[in-house]
PDB file of N, CA, C and O in Angstrom:
ATOM      1  N   MET A   1     -24.363  13.342   6.146  1.00  0.00           N
ATOM      2  CA  MET A   1     -23.674  12.892   7.344  1.00  0.00           C
ATOM      3  C   MET A   1     -22.198  12.655   7.067  1.00  0.00           C
ATOM      4  O   MET A   1     -21.347  13.015   7.880  1.00  0.00           O
ATOM      5  N   ILE A   2     -21.890  12.047   5.919  1.00  0.00           N
ATOM      6  CA  ILE A   2     -20.488  11.761   5.616  1.00  0.00           C
ATOM      7  C   ILE A   2     -19.707  13.058   5.500  1.00  0.00           C
ATOM      8  O   ILE A   2     -18.596  13.161   6.020  1.00  0.00           O
ATOM      9  N   GLY A   3     -20.269  14.038   4.831  1.00  0.00           N
ATOM     10  CA  GLY A   3     -19.593  15.319   4.694  1.00  0.00           C
ATOM     11  C   GLY A   3     -19.339  15.968   6.036  1.00  0.00           C
ATOM     12  O   GLY A   3     -18.272  16.543   6.252  1.00  0.00           O
ATOM     13  N   LEU A   4     -20.293  15.887   6.937  1.00  0.00           N
ATOM     14  CA  LEU A   4     -20.114  16.450   8.268  1.00  0.00           C
ATOM     15  C   LEU A   4     -19.031  15.699   9.029  1.00  0.00           C
ATOM     16  O   LEU A   4     -18.180  16.318   9.668  1.00  0.00           O
ATOM     17  N   ALA A   5     -19.055  14.377   8.967  1.00  0.00           N
ATOM     18  CA  ALA A   5     -18.035  13.589   9.664  1.00  0.00           C
ATOM     19  C   ALA A   5     -16.654  13.905   9.111  1.00  0.00           C
ATOM     20  O   ALA A   5     -15.688  13.997   9.869  1.00  0.00           O
ATOM     21  N   ARG A   6     -16.553  14.069   7.815  1.00  0.00           N
ATOM     22  CA  ARG A   6     -15.245  14.385   7.225  1.00  0.00           C
ATOM     23  C   ARG A   6     -14.763  15.746   7.708  1.00  0.00           C
ATOM     24  O   ARG A   6     -13.573  15.908   7.977  1.00  0.00           O
ATOM     25  N   GLU A   7     -15.637  16.710   7.823  1.00  0.00           N
ATOM     26  CA  GLU A   7     -15.219  18.013   8.338  1.00  0.00           C
ATOM     27  C   GLU A   7     -14.776  17.895   9.792  1.00  0.00           C
ATOM     28  O   GLU A   7     -13.804  18.533  10.195  1.00  0.00           O
ATOM     29  N   LEU A   8     -15.471  17.094  10.576  1.00  0.00           N
ATOM     30  CA  LEU A   8     -15.101  16.942  11.990  1.00  0.00           C
ATOM     31  C   LEU A   8     -13.760  16.247  12.157  1.00  0.00           C
ATOM     32  O   LEU A   8     -13.101  16.422  13.182  1.00  0.00           O
ATOM     33  N   VAL A   9     -13.341  15.458  11.165  1.00  0.00           N
ATOM     34  CA  VAL A   9     -12.015  14.858  11.190  1.00  0.00           C
ATOM     35  C   VAL A   9     -10.960  15.971  11.170  1.00  0.00           C
ATOM     36  O   VAL A   9      -9.954  15.900  11.876  1.00  0.00           O
ATOM     37  N   HIS A  10     -11.203  16.979  10.366  1.00  0.00           N
ATOM     38  CA  HIS A  10     -10.233  18.060  10.215  1.00  0.00           C
ATOM     39  C   HIS A  10     -10.341  19.108  11.308  1.00  0.00           C
ATOM     40  O   HIS A  10      -9.341  19.709  11.701  1.00  0.00           O
ATOM     41  N   ASP A  11     -11.536  19.324  11.793  1.00  0.00           N
ATOM     42  CA  ASP A  11     -11.739  20.371  12.794  1.00  0.00           C
ATOM     43  C   ASP A  11     -12.834  19.941  13.760  1.00  0.00           C
ATOM     44  O   ASP A  11     -13.997  20.304  13.582  1.00  0.00           O
ATOM     45  N   PRO A  12     -12.467  19.163  14.789  1.00  0.00           N
ATOM     46  CA  PRO A  12     -13.475  18.676  15.734  1.00  0.00           C
ATOM     47  C   PRO A  12     -14.243  19.786  16.454  1.00  0.00           C
ATOM     48  O   PRO A  12     -15.324  19.541  16.991  1.00  0.00           O
ATOM     49  N   SER A  13     -13.701  20.990  16.470  1.00  0.00           N
ATOM     50  CA  SER A  13     -14.389  22.096  17.142  1.00  0.00           C
ATOM     51  C   SER A  13     -15.337  22.845  16.202  1.00  0.00           C
ATOM     52  O   SER A  13     -15.908  23.862  16.593  1.00  0.00           O
ATOM     53  N   ARG A  14     -15.512  22.361  14.976  1.00  0.00           N
ATOM     54  CA  ARG A  14     -16.359  23.049  13.989  1.00  0.00           C
ATOM     55  C   ARG A  14     -17.774  23.332  14.504  1.00  0.00           C
ATOM     56  O   ARG A  14     -18.259  24.442  14.286  1.00  0.00           O
ATOM     57  N   PRO A  15     -18.468  22.403  15.174  1.00  0.00           N
ATOM     58  CA  PRO A  15     -19.822  22.735  15.658  1.00  0.00           C
ATOM     59  C   PRO A  15     -19.832  23.948  16.589  1.00  0.00           C
ATOM     60  O   PRO A  15     -20.752  24.765  16.535  1.00  0.00           O
ATOM     61  N   ASN A  16     -18.817  24.066  17.437  1.00  0.00           N
ATOM     62  CA  ASN A  16     -18.734  25.232  18.328  1.00  0.00           C
ATOM     63  C   ASN A  16     -18.557  26.516  17.523  1.00  0.00           C
ATOM     64  O   ASN A  16     -19.131  27.552  17.860  1.00  0.00           O
ATOM     65  N   LYS A  17     -17.761  26.443  16.458  1.00  0.00           N
ATOM     66  CA  LYS A  17     -17.552  27.622  15.612  1.00  0.00           C
ATOM     67  C   LYS A  17     -18.836  28.010  14.900  1.00  0.00           C
ATOM     68  O   LYS A  17     -19.162  29.194  14.813  1.00  0.00           O
ATOM     69  N   TRP A  18     -19.570  27.026  14.389  1.00  0.00           N
ATOM     70  CA  TRP A  18     -20.835  27.323  13.721  1.00  0.00           C
ATOM     71  C   TRP A  18     -21.820  27.925  14.717  1.00  0.00           C
ATOM     72  O   TRP A  18     -22.531  28.876  14.392  1.00  0.00           O
ATOM     73  N   GLN A  19     -21.862  27.378  15.918  1.00  0.00           N
ATOM     74  CA  GLN A  19     -22.772  27.890  16.937  1.00  0.00           C
ATOM     75  C   GLN A  19     -22.425  29.329  17.312  1.00  0.00           C
ATOM     76  O   GLN A  19     -23.303  30.128  17.639  1.00  0.00           O
ATOM     77  N   ALA A  20     -21.135  29.645  17.259  1.00  0.00           N
ATOM     78  CA  ALA A  20     -20.696  30.999  17.577  1.00  0.00           C
ATOM     79  C   ALA A  20     -20.888  31.962  16.412  1.00  0.00           C
ATOM     80  O   ALA A  20     -20.590  33.149  16.538  1.00  0.00           O
ATOM     81  N   GLY A  21     -21.380  31.468  15.281  1.00  0.00           N
ATOM     82  CA  GLY A  21     -21.666  32.322  14.140  1.00  0.00           C
ATOM     83  C   GLY A  21     -20.590  32.365  13.079  1.00  0.00           C
ATOM     84  O   GLY A  21     -20.721  33.118  12.114  1.00  0.00           O
ATOM     85  N   ALA A  22     -19.535  31.589  13.218  1.00  0.00           N
ATOM     86  CA  ALA A  22     -18.499  31.551  12.183  1.00  0.00           C
ATOM     87  C   ALA A  22     -19.074  30.909  10.934  1.00  0.00           C
ATOM     88  O   ALA A  22     -19.707  29.857  11.012  1.00  0.00           O
ATOM     89  N   SER A  23     -18.861  31.525   9.792  1.00  0.00           N
ATOM     90  CA  SER A  23     -19.466  30.996   8.572  1.00  0.00           C
ATOM     91  C   SER A  23     -18.429  30.499   7.566  1.00  0.00           C
ATOM     92  O   SER A  23     -18.748  30.330   6.389  1.00  0.00           O
ATOM     93  N   GLU A  24     -17.221  30.269   8.002  1.00  0.00           N
ATOM     94  CA  GLU A  24     -16.199  29.798   7.071  1.00  0.00           C
ATOM     95  C   GLU A  24     -16.560  28.417   6.540  1.00  0.00           C
ATOM     96  O   GLU A  24     -17.134  27.592   7.251  1.00  0.00           O
ATOM     97  N   ASN A  25     -16.219  28.186   5.302  1.00  0.00           N
ATOM     98  CA  ASN A  25     -16.510  26.905   4.681  1.00  0.00           C
ATOM     99  C   ASN A  25     -15.452  25.875   5.059  1.00  0.00           C
ATOM    100  O   ASN A  25     -14.283  26.220   5.229  1.00  0.00           O
ATOM    101  N   PRO A  26     -15.851  24.626   5.188  1.00  0.00           N
ATOM    102  CA  PRO A  26     -14.878  23.563   5.484  1.00  0.00           C
ATOM    103  C   PRO A  26     -13.835  23.463   4.376  1.00  0.00           C
ATOM    104  O   PRO A  26     -14.136  23.694   3.205  1.00  0.00           O
ATOM    105  N   GLN A  27     -12.627  23.121   4.749  1.00  0.00           N
ATOM    106  CA  GLN A  27     -11.545  22.905   3.797  1.00  0.00           C
ATOM    107  C   GLN A  27     -11.145  21.433   3.855  1.00  0.00           C
ATOM    108  O   GLN A  27     -10.669  20.953   4.884  1.00  0.00           O
ATOM    109  N   PHE A  28     -11.338  20.731   2.763  1.00  0.00           N
ATOM    110  CA  PHE A  28     -11.012  19.318   2.710  1.00  0.00           C
ATOM    111  C   PHE A  28      -9.673  19.125   2.014  1.00  0.00           C
ATOM    112  O   PHE A  28      -9.311  19.911   1.139  1.00  0.00           O
ATOM    113  N   PRO A  29      -8.937  18.092   2.393  1.00  0.00           N
ATOM    114  CA  PRO A  29      -7.644  17.864   1.741  1.00  0.00           C
ATOM    115  C   PRO A  29      -7.832  17.481   0.280  1.00  0.00           C
ATOM    116  O   PRO A  29      -8.839  16.888  -0.108  1.00  0.00           O
ATOM    117  N   LYS A  30      -6.856  17.828  -0.495  1.00  0.00           N
ATOM    118  CA  LYS A  30      -6.838  17.450  -1.906  1.00  0.00           C
ATOM    119  C   LYS A  30      -5.775  16.376  -2.068  1.00  0.00           C
ATOM    120  O   LYS A  30      -4.610  16.606  -1.746  1.00  0.00           O
ATOM    121  N   PHE A  31      -6.156  15.223  -2.556  1.00  0.00           N
ATOM    122  CA  PHE A  31      -5.230  14.111  -2.742  1.00  0.00           C
ATOM    123  C   PHE A  31      -4.903  13.988  -4.220  1.00  0.00           C
ATOM    124  O   PHE A  31      -5.799  13.815  -5.046  1.00  0.00           O
ATOM    125  N   GLU A  32      -3.630  14.078  -4.553  1.00  0.00           N
ATOM    126  CA  GLU A  32      -3.218  13.902  -5.942  1.00  0.00           C
ATOM    127  C   GLU A  32      -3.008  12.424  -6.229  1.00  0.00           C
ATOM    128  O   GLU A  32      -2.239  11.753  -5.541  1.00  0.00           O
ATOM    129  N   ASN A  33      -3.687  11.925  -7.237  1.00  0.00           N
ATOM    130  CA  ASN A  33      -3.557  10.530  -7.666  1.00  0.00           C
ATOM    131  C   ASN A  33      -3.691   9.529  -6.520  1.00  0.00           C
ATOM    132  O   ASN A  33      -2.811   8.688  -6.337  1.00  0.00           O
ATOM    133  N   PRO A  34      -4.773   9.601  -5.748  1.00  0.00           N
ATOM    134  CA  PRO A  34      -4.907   8.644  -4.652  1.00  0.00           C
ATOM    135  C   PRO A  34      -5.131   7.231  -5.174  1.00  0.00           C
ATOM    136  O   PRO A  34      -5.794   7.054  -6.196  1.00  0.00           O
ATOM    137  N   PRO A  35      -4.594   6.226  -4.496  1.00  0.00           N
ATOM    138  CA  PRO A  35      -4.864   4.849  -4.918  1.00  0.00           C
ATOM    139  C   PRO A  35      -6.333   4.527  -4.684  1.00  0.00           C
ATOM    140  O   PRO A  35      -7.000   5.179  -3.881  1.00  0.00           O
ATOM    141  N   GLU A  36      -6.826   3.529  -5.382  1.00  0.00           N
ATOM    142  CA  GLU A  36      -8.223   3.134  -5.237  1.00  0.00           C
ATOM    143  C   GLU A  36      -8.522   2.824  -3.776  1.00  0.00           C
ATOM    144  O   GLU A  36      -7.817   2.035  -3.146  1.00  0.00           O
ATOM    145  N   GLY A  37      -9.548   3.435  -3.249  1.00  0.00           N
ATOM    146  CA  GLY A  37      -9.935   3.224  -1.856  1.00  0.00           C
ATOM    147  C   GLY A  37      -9.115   4.026  -0.870  1.00  0.00           C
ATOM    148  O   GLY A  37      -9.372   3.970   0.333  1.00  0.00           O
ATOM    149  N   GLY A  38      -8.135   4.772  -1.350  1.00  0.00           N
ATOM    150  CA  GLY A  38      -7.222   5.486  -0.462  1.00  0.00           C
ATOM    151  C   GLY A  38      -7.879   6.575   0.356  1.00  0.00           C
ATOM    152  O   GLY A  38      -7.615   6.697   1.552  1.00  0.00           O
ATOM    153  N   VAL A  39      -8.727   7.365  -0.266  1.00  0.00           N
ATOM    154  CA  VAL A  39      -9.352   8.475   0.451  1.00  0.00           C
ATOM    155  C   VAL A  39     -10.295   7.949   1.530  1.00  0.00           C
ATOM    156  O   VAL A  39     -10.284   8.439   2.660  1.00  0.00           O
ATOM    157  N   THR A  40     -11.103   6.960   1.188  1.00  0.00           N
ATOM    158  CA  THR A  40     -12.011   6.368   2.176  1.00  0.00           C
ATOM    159  C   THR A  40     -11.231   5.750   3.325  1.00  0.00           C
ATOM    160  O   THR A  40     -11.592   5.923   4.489  1.00  0.00           O
ATOM    161  N   ALA A  41     -10.166   5.031   3.002  1.00  0.00           N
ATOM    162  CA  ALA A  41      -9.336   4.421   4.047  1.00  0.00           C
ATOM    163  C   ALA A  41      -8.719   5.489   4.930  1.00  0.00           C
ATOM    164  O   ALA A  41      -8.665   5.330   6.150  1.00  0.00           O
ATOM    165  N   TRP A  42      -8.254   6.572   4.331  1.00  0.00           N
ATOM    166  CA  TRP A  42      -7.633   7.645   5.105  1.00  0.00           C
ATOM    167  C   TRP A  42      -8.629   8.235   6.097  1.00  0.00           C
ATOM    168  O   TRP A  42      -8.311   8.392   7.276  1.00  0.00           O
ATOM    169  N   TYR A  43      -9.841   8.565   5.624  1.00  0.00           N
ATOM    170  CA  TYR A  43     -10.857   9.122   6.521  1.00  0.00           C
ATOM    171  C   TYR A  43     -11.263   8.119   7.593  1.00  0.00           C
ATOM    172  O   TYR A  43     -11.438   8.491   8.754  1.00  0.00           O
ATOM    173  N   THR A  44     -11.414   6.862   7.222  1.00  0.00           N
ATOM    174  CA  THR A  44     -11.792   5.829   8.192  1.00  0.00           C
ATOM    175  C   THR A  44     -10.751   5.723   9.295  1.00  0.00           C
ATOM    176  O   THR A  44     -11.097   5.655  10.475  1.00  0.00           O
ATOM    177  N   MET A  45      -9.483   5.708   8.918  1.00  0.00           N
ATOM    178  CA  MET A  45      -8.440   5.590   9.926  1.00  0.00           C
ATOM    179  C   MET A  45      -8.316   6.875  10.742  1.00  0.00           C
ATOM    180  O   MET A  45      -7.972   6.817  11.923  1.00  0.00           O
ATOM    181  N   GLN A  46      -8.589   8.033  10.140  1.00  0.00           N
ATOM    182  CA  GLN A  46      -8.604   9.282  10.899  1.00  0.00           C
ATOM    183  C   GLN A  46      -9.661   9.203  12.005  1.00  0.00           C
ATOM    184  O   GLN A  46      -9.394   9.538  13.159  1.00  0.00           O
ATOM    185  N   LEU A  47     -10.867   8.755  11.634  1.00  0.00           N
ATOM    186  CA  LEU A  47     -11.947   8.636  12.624  1.00  0.00           C
ATOM    187  C   LEU A  47     -11.588   7.626  13.710  1.00  0.00           C
ATOM    188  O   LEU A  47     -11.904   7.833  14.882  1.00  0.00           O
ATOM    189  N   THR A  48     -10.931   6.539  13.324  1.00  0.00           N
ATOM    190  CA  THR A  48     -10.497   5.541  14.299  1.00  0.00           C
ATOM    191  C   THR A  48      -9.500   6.156  15.279  1.00  0.00           C
ATOM    192  O   THR A  48      -9.597   5.944  16.488  1.00  0.00           O
ATOM    193  N   GLU A  49      -8.546   6.916  14.753  1.00  0.00           N
ATOM    194  CA  GLU A  49      -7.535   7.553  15.607  1.00  0.00           C
ATOM    195  C   GLU A  49      -8.188   8.540  16.574  1.00  0.00           C
ATOM    196  O   GLU A  49      -7.832   8.581  17.752  1.00  0.00           O
ATOM    197  N   ILE A  50      -9.136   9.330  16.085  1.00  0.00           N
ATOM    198  CA  ILE A  50      -9.841  10.282  16.950  1.00  0.00           C
ATOM    199  C   ILE A  50     -10.604   9.525  18.027  1.00  0.00           C
ATOM    200  O   ILE A  50     -10.560   9.896  19.200  1.00  0.00           O
ATOM    201  N   GLY A  51     -11.304   8.463  17.630  1.00  0.00           N
ATOM    202  CA  GLY A  51     -12.087   7.677  18.586  1.00  0.00           C
ATOM    203  C   GLY A  51     -11.239   7.019  19.659  1.00  0.00           C
ATOM    204  O   GLY A  51     -11.698   6.806  20.782  1.00  0.00           O
ATOM    205  N   GLU A  52     -10.005   6.699  19.311  1.00  0.00           N
ATOM    206  CA  GLU A  52      -9.107   6.058  20.273  1.00  0.00           C
ATOM    207  C   GLU A  52      -8.143   7.061  20.904  1.00  0.00           C
ATOM    208  O   GLU A  52      -7.195   6.675  21.588  1.00  0.00           O
ATOM    209  N   ASP A  53      -8.391   8.351  20.669  1.00  0.00           N
ATOM    210  CA  ASP A  53      -7.604   9.447  21.246  1.00  0.00           C
ATOM    211  C   ASP A  53      -6.116   9.277  20.968  1.00  0.00           C
ATOM    212  O   ASP A  53      -5.278   9.442  21.855  1.00  0.00           O
ATOM    213  N   ARG A  54      -5.805   8.943  19.708  1.00  0.00           N
ATOM    214  CA  ARG A  54      -4.409   8.780  19.296  1.00  0.00           C
ATOM    215  C   ARG A  54      -4.058   9.833  18.257  1.00  0.00           C
ATOM    216  O   ARG A  54      -4.928  10.520  17.723  1.00  0.00           O
ATOM    217  N   GLU A  55      -2.769   9.943  17.985  1.00  0.00           N
ATOM    218  CA  GLU A  55      -2.309  10.889  16.976  1.00  0.00           C
ATOM    219  C   GLU A  55      -2.890  10.521  15.625  1.00  0.00           C
ATOM    220  O   GLU A  55      -2.965   9.344  15.274  1.00  0.00           O
ATOM    221  N   GLN A  56      -3.294  11.512  14.880  1.00  0.00           N
ATOM    222  CA  GLN A  56      -3.922  11.280  13.592  1.00  0.00           C
ATOM    223  C   GLN A  56      -2.885  11.322  12.471  1.00  0.00           C
ATOM    224  O   GLN A  56      -1.998  12.175  12.479  1.00  0.00           O
ATOM    225  N   PRO A  57      -2.992  10.404  11.508  1.00  0.00           N
ATOM    226  CA  PRO A  57      -2.070  10.450  10.367  1.00  0.00           C
ATOM    227  C   PRO A  57      -2.324  11.691   9.526  1.00  0.00           C
ATOM    228  O   PRO A  57      -3.452  12.179   9.452  1.00  0.00           O
ATOM    229  N   ASP A  58      -1.286  12.194   8.900  1.00  0.00           N
ATOM    230  CA  ASP A  58      -1.479  13.364   8.062  1.00  0.00           C
ATOM    231  C   ASP A  58      -1.921  12.974   6.654  1.00  0.00           C
ATOM    232  O   ASP A  58      -1.981  11.795   6.304  1.00  0.00           O
ATOM    233  N   GLU A  59      -2.225  13.989   5.866  1.00  0.00           N
ATOM    234  CA  GLU A  59      -2.807  13.777   4.543  1.00  0.00           C
ATOM    235  C   GLU A  59      -1.846  13.118   3.557  1.00  0.00           C
ATOM    236  O   GLU A  59      -2.285  12.612   2.524  1.00  0.00           O
ATOM    237  N   THR A  60      -0.573  13.113   3.847  1.00  0.00           N
ATOM    238  CA  THR A  60       0.396  12.579   2.887  1.00  0.00           C
ATOM    239  C   THR A  60       0.584  11.085   3.031  1.00  0.00           C
ATOM    240  O   THR A  60       1.318  10.481   2.249  1.00  0.00           O
ATOM    241  N   ARG A  61      -0.063  10.471   4.015  1.00  0.00           N
ATOM    242  CA  ARG A  61       0.191   9.064   4.304  1.00  0.00           C
ATOM    243  C   ARG A  61      -0.972   8.170   3.896  1.00  0.00           C
ATOM    244  O   ARG A  61      -1.443   7.362   4.696  1.00  0.00           O
ATOM    245  N   LEU A  62      -1.437   8.309   2.660  1.00  0.00           N
ATOM    246  CA  LEU A  62      -2.545   7.491   2.165  1.00  0.00           C
ATOM    247  C   LEU A  62      -2.199   6.009   2.172  1.00  0.00           C
ATOM    248  O   LEU A  62      -3.009   5.192   2.608  1.00  0.00           O
ATOM    249  N   LYS A  63      -1.021   5.652   1.701  1.00  0.00           N
ATOM    250  CA  LYS A  63      -0.624   4.239   1.634  1.00  0.00           C
ATOM    251  C   LYS A  63      -0.621   3.625   3.027  1.00  0.00           C
ATOM    252  O   LYS A  63      -1.077   2.496   3.209  1.00  0.00           O
ATOM    253  N   GLU A  64      -0.111   4.358   4.006  1.00  0.00           N
ATOM    254  CA  GLU A  64      -0.108   3.858   5.383  1.00  0.00           C
ATOM    255  C   GLU A  64      -1.536   3.653   5.887  1.00  0.00           C
ATOM    256  O   GLU A  64      -1.823   2.662   6.560  1.00  0.00           O
ATOM    257  N   ALA A  65      -2.425   4.583   5.564  1.00  0.00           N
ATOM    258  CA  ALA A  65      -3.823   4.450   5.990  1.00  0.00           C
ATOM    259  C   ALA A  65      -4.462   3.218   5.365  1.00  0.00           C
ATOM    260  O   ALA A  65      -5.194   2.492   6.038  1.00  0.00           O
ATOM    261  N   ILE A  66      -4.192   2.974   4.085  1.00  0.00           N
ATOM    262  CA  ILE A  66      -4.739   1.785   3.421  1.00  0.00           C
ATOM    263  C   ILE A  66      -4.207   0.522   4.087  1.00  0.00           C
ATOM    264  O   ILE A  66      -4.969  -0.411   4.341  1.00  0.00           O
ATOM    265  N   ASP A  67      -2.911   0.484   4.371  1.00  0.00           N
ATOM    266  CA  ASP A  67      -2.325  -0.693   5.024  1.00  0.00           C
ATOM    267  C   ASP A  67      -2.944  -0.925   6.399  1.00  0.00           C
ATOM    268  O   ASP A  67      -3.257  -2.062   6.750  1.00  0.00           O
ATOM    269  N   GLN A  68      -3.124   0.139   7.178  1.00  0.00           N
ATOM    270  CA  GLN A  68      -3.749   0.014   8.496  1.00  0.00           C
ATOM    271  C   GLN A  68      -5.192  -0.465   8.373  1.00  0.00           C
ATOM    272  O   GLN A  68      -5.640  -1.306   9.151  1.00  0.00           O
ATOM    273  N   TYR A  69      -5.908   0.065   7.406  1.00  0.00           N
ATOM    274  CA  TYR A  69      -7.297  -0.302   7.161  1.00  0.00           C
ATOM    275  C   TYR A  69      -7.392  -1.783   6.806  1.00  0.00           C
ATOM    276  O   TYR A  69      -8.238  -2.504   7.335  1.00  0.00           O
ATOM    277  N   ASP A  70      -6.521  -2.225   5.910  1.00  0.00           N
ATOM    278  CA  ASP A  70      -6.513  -3.635   5.503  1.00  0.00           C
ATOM    279  C   ASP A  70      -6.159  -4.545   6.676  1.00  0.00           C
ATOM    280  O   ASP A  70      -6.777  -5.596   6.848  1.00  0.00           O
ATOM    281  N   GLU A  71      -5.179  -4.157   7.478  1.00  0.00           N
ATOM    282  CA  GLU A  71      -4.787  -4.963   8.641  1.00  0.00           C
ATOM    283  C   GLU A  71      -5.933  -5.044   9.645  1.00  0.00           C
ATOM    284  O   GLU A  71      -6.204  -6.111  10.197  1.00  0.00           O
ATOM    285  N   ARG A  72      -6.597  -3.932   9.878  1.00  0.00           N
ATOM    286  CA  ARG A  72      -7.738  -3.928  10.793  1.00  0.00           C
ATOM    287  C   ARG A  72      -8.836  -4.848  10.283  1.00  0.00           C
ATOM    288  O   ARG A  72      -9.450  -5.571  11.068  1.00  0.00           O
ATOM    289  N   ASP A  73      -9.095  -4.832   8.972  1.00  0.00           N
ATOM    290  CA  ASP A  73     -10.114  -5.707   8.400  1.00  0.00           C
ATOM    291  C   ASP A  73      -9.721  -7.184   8.513  1.00  0.00           C
ATOM    292  O   ASP A  73     -10.570  -8.030   8.794  1.00  0.00           O
ATOM    293  N   ARG A  74      -8.426  -7.499   8.293  1.00  0.00           N
ATOM    294  CA  ARG A  74      -7.971  -8.887   8.443  1.00  0.00           C
ATOM    295  C   ARG A  74      -8.188  -9.358   9.883  1.00  0.00           C
ATOM    296  O   ARG A  74      -8.650 -10.473  10.122  1.00  0.00           O
ATOM    297  N   HIS A  75      -7.850  -8.499  10.822  1.00  0.00           N
ATOM    298  CA  HIS A  75      -8.018  -8.845  12.234  1.00  0.00           C
ATOM    299  C   HIS A  75      -9.501  -9.042  12.566  1.00  0.00           C
ATOM    300  O   HIS A  75      -9.867 -10.006  13.238  1.00  0.00           O
ATOM    301  N   ARG A  76     -10.341  -8.135  12.098  1.00  0.00           N
ATOM    302  CA  ARG A  76     -11.781  -8.247  12.363  1.00  0.00           C
ATOM    303  C   ARG A  76     -12.372  -9.484  11.709  1.00  0.00           C
ATOM    304  O   ARG A  76     -13.256 -10.125  12.277  1.00  0.00           O
ATOM    305  N   THR A  77     -11.889  -9.828  10.514  1.00  0.00           N
ATOM    306  CA  THR A  77     -12.366 -11.032   9.836  1.00  0.00           C
ATOM    307  C   THR A  77     -12.078 -12.265  10.679  1.00  0.00           C
ATOM    308  O   THR A  77     -12.937 -13.133  10.831  1.00  0.00           O
ATOM    309  N   GLU A  78     -10.875 -12.342  11.226  1.00  0.00           N
ATOM    310  CA  GLU A  78     -10.511 -13.480  12.078  1.00  0.00           C
ATOM    311  C   GLU A  78     -11.378 -13.518  13.335  1.00  0.00           C
ATOM    312  O   GLU A  78     -11.789 -14.592  13.775  1.00  0.00           O
ATOM    313  N   GLN A  79     -11.654 -12.362  13.907  1.00  0.00           N
ATOM    314  CA  GLN A  79     -12.529 -12.318  15.090  1.00  0.00           C
ATOM    315  C   GLN A  79     -13.928 -12.842  14.761  1.00  0.00           C
ATOM    316  O   GLN A  79     -14.492 -13.629  15.520  1.00  0.00           O
ATOM    317  N   TRP A  80     -14.478 -12.410  13.642  1.00  0.00           N
ATOM    318  CA  TRP A  80     -15.822 -12.848  13.260  1.00  0.00           C
ATOM    319  C   TRP A  80     -15.849 -14.341  12.933  1.00  0.00           C
ATOM    320  O   TRP A  80     -16.797 -15.043  13.287  1.00  0.00           O
ATOM    321  N   LYS A  81     -14.823 -14.812  12.268  1.00  0.00           N
ATOM    322  CA  LYS A  81     -14.753 -16.241  11.965  1.00  0.00           C
ATOM    323  C   LYS A  81     -14.719 -17.054  13.254  1.00  0.00           C
ATOM    324  O   LYS A  81     -15.428 -18.053  13.380  1.00  0.00           O
ATOM    325  N   ALA A  82     -13.906 -16.633  14.200  1.00  0.00           N
ATOM    326  CA  ALA A  82     -13.815 -17.335  15.479  1.00  0.00           C
ATOM    327  C   ALA A  82     -15.163 -17.288  16.217  1.00  0.00           C
ATOM    328  O   ALA A  82     -15.600 -18.279  16.802  1.00  0.00           O
ATOM    329  N   HIS A  83     -15.794 -16.136  16.175  1.00  0.00           N
ATOM    330  CA  HIS A  83     -17.058 -15.966  16.864  1.00  0.00           C
ATOM    331  C   HIS A  83     -18.146 -16.913  16.311  1.00  0.00           C
ATOM    332  O   HIS A  83     -18.946 -17.467  17.065  1.00  0.00           O
ATOM    333  N   PHE A  84     -18.150 -17.078  14.993  1.00  0.00           N
ATOM    334  CA  PHE A  84     -19.163 -17.903  14.360  1.00  0.00           C
ATOM    335  C   PHE A  84     -18.692 -19.311  14.056  1.00  0.00           C
ATOM    336  O   PHE A  84     -19.395 -20.075  13.395  1.00  0.00           O
ATOM    337  N   GLY A  85     -17.491 -19.661  14.540  1.00  0.00           N
ATOM    338  CA  GLY A  85     -16.987 -21.012  14.382  1.00  0.00           C
ATOM    339  C   GLY A  85     -16.661 -21.364  12.940  1.00  0.00           C
ATOM    340  O   GLY A  85     -16.834 -22.513  12.535  1.00  0.00           O
ATOM    341  N   LEU A  86     -16.207 -20.432  12.184  1.00  0.00           N
ATOM    342  CA  LEU A  86     -15.881 -20.664  10.768  1.00  0.00           C
ATOM    343  C   LEU A  86     -14.405 -20.940  10.562  1.00  0.00           C
ATOM    344  O   LEU A  86     -13.968 -21.155   9.431  1.00  0.00           O
TER     345      LEU A  86
END
């Protein structure tokens, strides 16, 4: 499932291409020296951008994706704390 979701980040029309008989293999970005957690953060933020119909960050902005991911987690942590009275 993760591999499929990652391909859909790069080419949301991939299922239509497969259904039409296209057999090209997915092409995933290659990250040189990514920071720890950088690739996961990048894909997570890509999926978030797609889900919110916003412009997607490009492959060169790993640090920005990590910062956005961390900020989103800080915000969600505060929401959960408030919800549970912590």
